[in-house]
N, C-alpha and C positions, 0 to 999 in steps of 0.2 A: 629505538626510533625507526619508524617505517621509512621505506624509500620515498613515499609521497611526502612525508614530513621533511625529509632531507631536501627533496626537490623544492619544496615550498620555502624552506629557510634559505636555500641557495638563491632562489628568485628574489626573496626579500633582500638578501645581501647585494644582489646585482642592482636592484632598484636604488639602494642606498649609495652604492658606488657611483652609479650614473648621476644621481642627484648631486653628490659631492663634486663630480667633474663639471657639471653644469654651473654649480655655484662658483667654482674656481674660474671658469671661463667668463662668467658674468663679472666677477671682481676684476679680472684682467681688462675687460672692455670698459668698465667704469673708470679704472685708472687711466686708460687711454683717453677717455672722454675728458677727464680732468686736465690732462696735459694739453689737449687741443683747446679747451676752454681758456686755459691760462695763456695760450699763444694767440688767442683771438680767432681761431678757426672754428667757428660755431657749427658750420655744416658738417665737418668731420667729427666734431664732438657729438653732434646729434646722431650721426651714423653709428658711432660706437655705443651711445646710450641705447639706441634701438636694438642693437645686437645684444647688449647686456640684458635688456628686458626680455628678449626671446629666450636667452639661457635661463633666466630666473623662472620664466613660465615653464620651461621644460623640467627644471629642477623640482618645481612644485608638483608637476604631474608625476614624477618619479616618487616623490615623498608620499603622494596620495596612494599610489599603487602599493608601496611598501606598507602603508598603514592598513590598506584593505587586506593584504595578505596576513598581517598580524591579527586583525580582527577575525578573519576566517579561521585562523589557527586556534585562537583562544576563546572564540565564541562560535563554536560550530552550530550550524543550523540543525534544529531538532525535527 
């Protein structure tokens, strides 16, 4: 395996790790939103839901980047 391939795999792994972290953060904020909904604090629940949405979007971006790296690796341009 060449150094470029190792670097690409490392970058792919980093994208997956970042995606997982953002998914975990999104889940945490969704759970907080549920607690606040249950207590009747809709404003704070909406705040946590908004933060969760942001983390979900960032996770999707990281997943897309990882997929691009995979496609580049396995479908090199001719």
